[in-house]
C-alpha positions, 0 to 999 in steps of 0.5 A: 643867528636867525634872520629878523624880518623887522631888521632886514626888509626885501623889496616888495612887488607893488602891482595889483590892488583892488579890495586886497589893500587896507587903506585906513581911511575911516575911523573903524577901518579894521583888518584881522587874520593870520599873517601869511607874508611880511615884506618891505615896501617903499612908496618912492625910491629913497624913502624908508622901507615899511612893512607890507603885511598880508593876512588870511581873514577868518572868512578866507579873504587875502588882505594886506596893509602897510605900516607906513604910519608912525603909530602903526609902524611903531606898535608893530615894531615893538610886538614884532609879529611873524608869519603864522601869528594872529594880528588885528589892526583898528584905525581908532582915530587921529591926534595932533602932533607937536608940529600941528600935523594929523597923525593916524592912531591904531589899536593893535592886537597880536596873538603869536603862534604857541610853537614859534621856533627860536622864541 
């Protein structure tokens, strides 16, 4: 059986920083590119693991974002992008939850590679 990254994450090194990381703080913040890495990340010990995705943008920049937001994680889980796929993520705004909390909303576009093995 082929390993599915979405079912079994591995820890990620949290060192580094700088302009590499996309934080999605302002509506319209955007990143797109070809996925080069998908690993697991947890902000604190005991927190659920969430995907940390690294892309190479069309301009050749290496950018990374973490899908810790419920809306973004849910869309990625449904789409299950793989290394080599093209992905575009835009922070579209916020929506109030039933509990009255603000939840970030995202627009995600995914284009899989054509010759994905075992697809």
